[in-house]
C-alpha positions as CSV (number, residue, x, y, z in Angstrom):
1,M,178.3,171.8,170.1
2,N,179.8,168.7,172.2
3,L,176.2,167.1,171.4
4,D,176.6,167.9,167.8
5,K,180.0,166.3,167.9
6,A,179.0,163.1,169.7
7,F,176.2,162.5,166.9
8,V,178.7,162.9,164.2
9,L,181.1,160.4,165.9
10,L,178.3,158.0,166.5
11,F,177.5,158.1,162.9
12,A,180.9,157.8,161.7
13,S,181.4,154.7,163.8
14,I,178.2,152.9,162.8
15,G,179.3,153.6,159.0
16,A,182.8,152.2,159.5
17,V,181.3,148.7,161.2
18,A,179.0,148.6,158.2
19,G,181.6,149.1,155.6
20,F,180.3,152.4,154.6
21,T,182.7,155.4,154.3
22,P,182.1,159.1,153.7
23,N,182.9,160.4,150.3
24,G,184.6,164.0,151.0
25,P,184.2,166.7,153.4
26,T,180.7,167.6,152.3
27,A,179.2,164.0,153.7
28,F,178.3,165.6,156.9
29,S,176.4,168.8,157.6
30,V,175.6,170.7,160.8
31,T,173.2,173.4,160.2
32,G,172.3,174.4,163.6
33,A,172.4,173.9,167.4
34,S,169.9,171.0,167.1
35,R,170.0,170.0,163.5
36,V,172.3,167.4,161.8
37,A,172.3,166.5,158.1
38,F,173.9,163.2,157.4
39,V,174.3,162.6,153.7
40,P,176.7,159.8,153.1
41,T,177.8,158.5,149.5
42,V,177.0,154.8,150.0
43,R,179.6,152.5,148.6
44,V,178.4,148.7,149.1
45,A,181.4,146.2,149.2
46,S,180.9,143.8,146.6
47,T,182.7,140.9,147.4
48,V,179.5,138.9,148.2
49,F,177.8,140.2,145.2
50,S,180.7,139.6,142.8
51,E,180.9,136.0,144.0
52,T,177.2,135.4,143.3
53,E,177.4,137.0,139.9
54,Q,180.4,134.6,139.0
55,A,178.4,131.7,140.3
56,A,175.6,132.6,137.9
57,E,177.8,132.6,135.0
58,P,177.7,129.9,132.9
59,S,180.5,127.5,133.4
60,D,182.4,125.3,130.8
61,A,180.5,121.9,132.1
62,V,181.0,119.0,130.4
63,E,178.1,118.0,128.4
64,A,176.4,114.4,129.2
65,E,176.4,111.9,126.8
66,P,173.0,111.0,125.2
67,V,171.5,107.7,126.5
68,A,171.1,105.0,124.0
69,P,167.1,104.0,123.5
70,S,166.0,100.6,125.1
71,F,165.6,97.9,122.8
72,E,162.0,97.1,122.9
73,S,161.2,94.5,120.0
74,T,159.7,91.2,121.6
75,I,160.1,87.6,121.1
76,Y,157.1,85.4,120.9
77,V,157.7,81.7,122.6
78,G,154.5,79.5,121.9
79,N,153.8,75.9,122.9
80,V,155.4,76.3,126.4
81,S,154.8,73.5,128.8
82,F,152.3,74.6,131.5
83,D,155.2,73.2,134.1
84,T,157.4,75.8,132.8
85,L,158.2,78.6,134.9
86,E,159.6,82.3,134.2
87,S,163.1,81.2,135.2
88,D,163.4,78.4,132.9
89,L,162.5,80.6,130.1
90,R,165.1,83.1,131.3
91,A,167.8,80.7,131.9
92,A,167.1,79.4,128.1
93,F,167.7,82.8,126.6
94,A,170.2,84.0,128.9
95,A,172.5,81.8,127.0
96,H,172.3,84.1,123.6
97,G,172.6,87.3,125.4
98,S,171.3,89.6,128.4
99,V,167.4,89.1,129.0
100,A,165.5,92.3,129.8
101,K,162.1,90.8,130.7
102,V,160.1,87.8,130.5
103,Q,156.3,87.9,130.6
104,M,154.2,84.6,130.7
105,P,150.3,85.3,130.6
106,T,148.3,83.4,133.0
107,D,144.7,82.4,132.8
108,R,142.8,84.7,135.3
109,N,140.5,81.8,136.4
110,T,143.1,79.1,137.2
111,G,146.3,81.1,137.5
112,R,148.1,78.8,135.2
113,S,150.4,79.5,132.3
114,R,148.3,79.9,129.1
115,G,151.3,78.1,127.0
116,F,153.0,81.0,125.5
117,A,155.3,83.7,126.5
118,F,157.1,86.9,125.6
119,V,160.9,87.5,126.1
120,T,162.8,90.9,125.5
121,M,166.4,90.6,125.1
122,S,168.7,93.9,125.5
123,N,169.7,94.3,121.9
124,A,168.9,93.6,118.1
125,E,171.9,91.0,117.7
126,E,171.0,89.3,120.9
127,H,167.3,89.1,119.7
128,A,168.0,87.6,116.4
129,A,170.6,85.1,117.7
130,A,168.2,84.1,120.3
131,I,165.1,83.3,117.9
132,A,167.7,81.5,115.5
133,A,169.1,79.2,118.3
134,L,165.7,78.4,120.4
135,N,163.3,78.2,117.5
136,E,162.0,74.4,117.6
137,S,164.3,73.7,120.5
138,E,163.0,71.6,123.8
139,V,162.2,73.1,127.2
140,N,161.1,71.0,130.0
141,G,159.8,68.2,127.4
142,R,157.8,70.6,125.0
143,T,159.3,71.8,121.4
144,I,158.9,75.4,121.9
145,Y,158.3,77.7,118.8
146,V,160.2,81.1,118.7
147,S,159.7,83.9,116.5
148,E,159.3,87.6,116.1
149,S,156.3,89.2,118.1
150,L,153.9,90.7,115.7
151,P,151.4,93.8,116.5
152,K,148.1,93.0,117.6
153,E,146.4,94.5,114.4
154,K,149.0,92.1,112.4
155,V,147.8,89.0,114.8
156,A,144.0,89.7,114.4
157,G,144.5,89.8,110.5
158,N,146.3,86.7,110.2
159,K,144.0,84.8,112.9
160,K,141.0,86.0,110.3
161,A,143.0,84.8,107.4
162,Y,143.5,81.4,108.7
163,T,139.7,81.0,110.1
164,D,138.4,82.0,106.6
165,T,140.8,79.6,104.8
166,K,139.8,76.8,107.2
167,R,136.2,77.3,106.8
168,K,136.6,77.3,102.9
169,Q,138.6,74.0,103.0
170,S,135.9,72.5,105.6
171,A,132.9,73.6,103.8
172,P,131.3,71.1,101.4
173,T,131.8,71.9,97.6
174,G,129.3,71.7,95.0
175,T,125.6,72.9,94.6
176,K,123.2,73.8,97.5
177,I,119.8,72.6,97.0
178,Y,116.7,73.9,99.4
179,V,114.1,71.5,100.2
180,G,110.9,72.9,101.6
181,N,107.8,71.7,103.1
182,L,109.5,68.8,104.9
183,N,107.5,66.8,107.6
184,F,108.7,68.2,111.0
185,D,109.3,64.0,111.9
186,T,111.7,63.8,108.7
187,T,114.9,62.9,109.7
188,M,118.2,63.7,108.1
189,E,118.8,60.2,107.2
190,E,115.6,60.3,105.2
191,V,116.5,63.5,103.3
192,K,119.8,61.9,102.5
193,E,118.3,58.5,101.4
194,A,116.1,60.3,99.0
195,F,118.7,62.3,97.3
196,A,121.3,59.7,97.3
197,E,119.4,58.3,94.4
198,F,120.5,61.0,92.2
199,G,124.4,61.0,93.3
200,E,126.6,61.6,96.1
201,V,125.4,63.6,98.9
202,K,127.9,65.6,100.4
203,D,126.1,67.3,103.5
204,V,122.4,67.7,104.6
205,F,121.7,70.4,107.2
206,L,118.1,70.4,108.8
207,P,117.7,73.9,110.7
208,S,116.1,73.9,114.2
209,D,114.7,76.7,116.4
210,Y,116.2,77.6,120.0
211,D,114.2,74.5,121.4
212,G,115.8,72.1,119.1
213,N,112.7,71.6,117.0
214,P,112.9,71.3,113.1
215,R,112.0,74.4,111.3
216,G,110.4,72.1,108.3
217,F,113.3,72.7,105.6
218,A,116.7,71.4,104.9
219,F,119.7,72.2,102.6
220,V,121.4,69.5,100.7
221,Q,125.0,70.0,99.1
222,M,125.6,67.7,95.9
223,E,127.8,68.2,92.7
224,E,126.0,70.6,90.3
225,E,125.1,67.7,87.6
226,N,123.7,65.3,90.3
227,A,121.9,68.6,92.0
228,L,120.1,69.5,89.0
229,K,118.9,65.8,88.4
230,A,117.5,65.9,92.2
231,I,115.6,69.2,91.7
232,E,114.0,67.8,88.7
233,G,113.5,64.5,90.2
234,L,112.3,65.4,93.7
235,N,110.5,68.8,93.2
236,G,106.7,67.9,93.9
237,V,107.2,64.5,95.3
238,E,105.8,63.3,98.4
239,L,108.1,62.5,101.3
240,G,106.8,61.9,104.8
241,G,103.2,62.8,103.6
242,R,104.1,66.0,102.5
243,T,105.0,67.5,98.8
244,L,108.3,68.7,98.5
245,N,109.6,71.9,97.3
246,V,112.9,71.7,96.0
247,K,114.8,74.1,94.2
248,K,118.3,75.7,94.1
249,S,119.4,77.6,97.3
250,L,120.3,81.5,96.4
251,P,122.8,83.2,98.5
252,K,121.5,85.0,101.6
253,G,119.9,88.1,100.8
254,T,119.3,87.4,97.1
255,K,115.6,87.0,95.7
256,A,114.6,84.5,93.2
257,E,113.4,85.7,89.8
258,P,109.6,85.3,89.6
259,K,108.3,82.3,87.4
260,E,105.4,84.3,86.6
261,V,104.3,88.1,86.6
262,K,100.9,89.3,88.0
263,L,99.6,92.2,85.8
264,Y,97.1,94.6,87.1
265,V,94.6,95.7,84.3
266,G,92.6,99.0,85.4
267,N,89.9,101.1,83.7
268,L,87.9,98.2,81.8
269,S,84.6,99.0,80.4
270,W,81.8,97.3,82.4
271,G,80.9,95.6,79.0
272,T,84.4,94.0,78.5
273,E,84.6,90.1,78.8
274,E,87.3,87.7,79.9
275,G,87.5,86.3,76.7
276,A,88.2,89.9,75.1
277,L,91.0,90.5,77.7
278,R,92.5,87.5,77.4
279,E,92.8,87.7,73.4
280,L,94.4,91.0,73.8
281,F,97.1,89.8,76.2
282,E,97.9,86.6,74.0
283,E,99.3,88.7,71.6
284,Y,102.2,89.0,73.7
285,G,102.7,85.5,75.0
286,K,101.1,82.8,76.9
287,V,98.4,83.9,79.4
288,V,98.7,81.5,82.4
289,D,95.3,83.3,84.2
290,C,93.1,85.9,83.5
291,Y,90.8,86.8,86.3
292,L,88.0,89.7,86.4
293,P,86.7,90.2,90.2
294,V,83.3,90.2,90.4
295,D,81.0,92.3,92.8
296,K,79.3,89.8,94.9
297,E,75.8,91.3,94.9
298,T,75.4,92.6,91.1
299,G,77.5,89.6,89.7
300,Q,79.1,92.5,87.3
301,H,82.9,92.5,87.4
302,R,84.4,95.7,89.2
303,G,86.2,97.3,86.3
304,F,89.5,95.8,86.6
305,A,91.4,92.4,86.2
306,F,94.6,90.5,86.7
307,V,96.3,88.6,84.1
308,T,99.4,86.4,84.7
309,M,102.0,85.8,82.2
310,D,105.9,84.8,81.9
311,P,108.0,87.8,83.0
312,S,109.5,88.8,79.6
313,D,106.1,88.5,78.1
314,A,104.4,90.3,81.0
315,Q,106.8,93.3,80.7
316,R,106.0,93.8,76.7
317,A,102.4,93.3,77.4
318,A,102.3,95.8,80.0
319,D,104.5,98.2,77.9
320,E,102.3,98.0,75.1
321,T,98.9,97.5,76.3
322,D,99.0,100.6,79.1
323,G,97.2,103.4,77.7
324,Y,95.6,100.9,75.0
325,E,91.9,101.7,74.1
326,L,89.6,98.5,74.6
327,D,85.9,98.9,74.3
328,G,85.9,102.6,74.7
329,R,88.1,102.8,77.7
330,I,91.8,103.5,78.2
331,L,93.7,100.8,79.9
332,R,95.7,101.2,82.9
333,V,98.3,98.2,82.9
334,N,101.2,97.7,85.2
335,E,102.7,95.0,87.4
336,A,100.6,93.9,90.6
337,Q,101.8,94.6,93.9
338,P,100.9,92.3,97.0
339,K,98.7,94.1,99.5
340,G,100.7,96.5,101.4
341,R,103.3,97.0,99.2
342,G,101.5,99.1,96.6
343,D,103.6,102.1,95.0
344,S,101.3,105.4,95.3
345,R,102.6,106.2,91.7
346,S,101.3,102.8,90.3
347,Y,98.0,102.3,88.6
348,N,97.0,99.6,90.8
349,S,97.4,101.3,93.9
350,Y,93.5,101.1,94.5
351,N,93.3,99.0,97.6
352,N,91.9,96.0,95.8
353,G,91.7,92.4,96.9
354,Y,92.4,89.3,94.8
355,D,90.9,86.5,96.1
356,G,93.0,84.3,93.8
357,G,95.3,83.0,96.5
358,D,97.5,86.4,97.2
359,A,96.3,89.7,98.3
360,Y,97.0,92.7,96.1
361,D,97.4,96.3,97.0
362,G,95.6,98.5,94.8
363,G,96.6,102.0,96.4
364,A,95.0,105.3,96.6
365,G,91.4,105.8,95.3
366,D,89.8,105.2,92.2
367,S,86.0,104.8,90.8
368,W,86.5,100.9,90.7
369,G,87.9,99.1,93.5
370,N,87.8,100.8,96.7
371,E,86.5,97.9,98.5
372,A,88.2,95.1,99.7
373,Y,86.6,91.5,99.6
C-alpha cells in the first residue's frame, strides 16, 4: 500500500506542475496491490490559446488609401541638336513641372543622338504646359518642336500618307507613252529630242537591267494632246536604225485590247477553197487575212483555216458561223488560242501550228490536224 500511495503522490505532483487538476474523487482508482488506474479529467490552461485566438480575430486596422496611377503620356521633342544632353532637356522641361523621365534614342553604330527625344512629365497639367511653352523654343542653338507623342501605328500611318502625297506631287502629270524597239545605243536625249517636236516632254525614262545595260524600250511623259500627236507621228518611224513601236502605256497588269482577232475554222470540206471561205466571213466585216494550212506532201489543205478580223466583227462572225454548213460540212468556229494556251473545250484545241508568224494550239485530237508543222 505504501508503494501505491507513492505512485499516487507522484502523479499528483506531475499534474500540478503541468496545470492538470483532478476532477473529483473518482480521478484515481486503485484496484489491487499492483495495479493503479489513473483517469484524470484534463483541463488545459487557456491563457496561451485565448491570446492566439484574439490575435487571429480581424482587427479594426486603418485601410490604406489607393495609390494614384502614374501619368504615362509622352512628349515628342524633335529637331534636337546632336550636342544636346539629356540633362539639358531635363532642365528645360523642369521649368514647367516635375520631369519623370527623359529618353534620347541613339544611333547603335555611332552612339550619337538621333536628333529627337521623349519626355514624360508627372501629370497632365504639367504635360500640357510643357508642350505649350517649349514648342518652337530654342535649346542649344536649335529650334525644337514639341508635341504629343503618337502611338506607333499612328506614326506609321502618317508617314505612309506623307510618302504617298510626296510621290504624287513629284510624279510628272500627263499621259505616259511606251516606246518599244529602241536601239540599245539610243540615249535619253535622243528620245527626248524626237518627242519634243510634238510638245513639251515632261519626263523620259529608259529602264536598264542589273548591270546598267538599256533594255530596249522607254517611257515618255507628255500632256494628253501632245502625247496623242507624238504617238501618231512617231509610231513606225525609224530612230537609230530601228522602227519604233509607240503607243499609250497601260497601267501595270492591264492587257491591251487586241487590234485584230484570229478565228479558227475547223471541219472544212476538202473541196472548200479560200475564196469561198473569205466570202462567207466578209458578210460580217472586213477580213484582214484568210489562211488555209496546206499539207507539204499532197498540197491539199488540212481541213481547217484561220480568218483574221477586227474584234467586234470577229465576235459576230464566230457566233453566227459556228455550226454553219459549208460545202456539206458543219463548221466549228471560235477564237484561235496561242500554242500552249488552248482551252480543252475549244474547237481549235487540236495541236495545230500556224506558220503565219504565231503558233496556235489546237488541242486534243481530231481527224484534221494532229500534226504540227
